[in-house]
C-alpha positions in Angstrom: 7.2 10.1 -6.2 5.3 10.7 -3.1 5.7 14.4 -2.9 2.8 15.5 -5.3 0.8 12.1 -4.7 -3.0 12.3 -4.5 -3.0 8.5 -4.2 -0.3 7.1 -2.0 0.4 3.5 -2.0 2.0 2.1 1.1 3.6 -1.3 0.8 6.7 -3.5 1.7 8.7 -6.3 0.0 7.8 -8.0 -3.0 4.3 -6.1 -3.1 6.1 -2.8 -3.0 7.9 -3.8 -6.3 4.7 -4.6 -7.9 3.3 -1.3 -6.6 6.5 0.5 -8.2 5.9 -0.9 -11.7 2.2 0.0 -11.6 2.8 3.7 -10.5 5.0 4.3 -13.7 1.9 3.1 -15.5 -0.4 5.4 -13.4 2.0 8.2 -13.7 2.0 7.9 -17.5 -1.6 7.9 -17.5 -1.6 11.1 -15.5 -2.8 9.8 -12.2 -0.4 11.4 -9.2 0.5 8.2 -7.7 3.4 7.8 -5.2 4.8 5.0 -3.0 5.8 4.8 0.8 8.0 1.6 1.4 9.1 1.2 4.9 12.5 -0.3 5.3 11.2 -1.7 8.9 7.7 -2.3 10.3 9.0 -2.3 13.8 9.2 0.3 15.0 6.7 1.6 12.5 7.8 4.6 10.6 4.5 6.7 11.8 6.1 10.2 11.4 7.8 9.5 8.1 4.6 8.0 6.6 2.6 11.0 7.9 5.0 13.3 6.1 5.1 11.3 2.9 1.2 11.3 2.9 0.5 15.0 3.7 -0.7 15.8 0.4 -2.6 12.6 -0.4 -6.2 12.2 -0.3 -6.4 8.6 -0.6 -4.0 5.9 0.6 -3.9 2.3 -0.7 -2.3 -0.2 1.4 -1.1 -3.3 -0.6 -0.1 -6.2 1.0 0.7 -10.0 0.6 -0.9 -10.9 3.9 -4.5 -10.1 5.5 -3.7 -6.4 6.3 -1.5 -6.6 9.5 0.0 -3.1 8.3 -3.4 -1.5 7.9 -4.1 -0.3 11.5 -0.6 1.2 11.6 -1.3 3.2 8.4 -4.5 4.2 9.9 -3.1 5.6 13.0 -0.3 7.5 10.9 -2.5 8.9 8.5 -6.1 9.7 10.1 -7.0 12.5 7.7 -6.9 10.6 4.2 -9.3 7.7 3.1 -7.5 4.5 3.9 -8.2 1.5 1.7 -7.0 -2.1 1.4 -5.8 -4.4 -1.1 -4.3 -7.6 -0.1 -3.5 -11.3 -1.1 -2.8 -14.3 0.9 -1.6 -17.6 0.5 1.3 -16.9 -1.6 -0.6 -15.0 -4.3 1.3 -12.2 -5.8 -0.7 -9.3 -6.9 -0.1 -8.2 -10.5 0.6 -4.5 -11.4 -2.6 -4.5 -13.5 -4.5 -5.6 -10.1 -2.9 -2.5 -8.4 -3.8 -0.3 -11.5 -7.3 -1.4 -11.1 -7.4 -0.7 -7.5 -5.9 2.8 -7.9 -8.1 3.9 -11.0 -11.2 3.0 -8.9 -10.1 5.2 -6.0 -8.8 7.9 -8.4 -12.2 8.0 -10.3 -14.2 8.6 -7.1 
């Protein structure tokens, strides 16, 4: 659902599944959110991410680490506002955590 997304979530692994659940709720609430889930991180899919984020005004990177993918996203999508939400130490973010972050971004 990245084609019409105003807010694009970029995530991989378990965190991407959490994002997918959050996006369903966001879409039901009228927030045009989408997900870009890279299959591999090396080589990083710069061109594919840039294409997916073409219409997005904001990008939220959701990771279960300290932001190792954040710089790659910034390089791929220099025209959008890039934000980060991460959890470390094995803490899994919940869909409600992602919802809160996206709603904060969508509101301004």
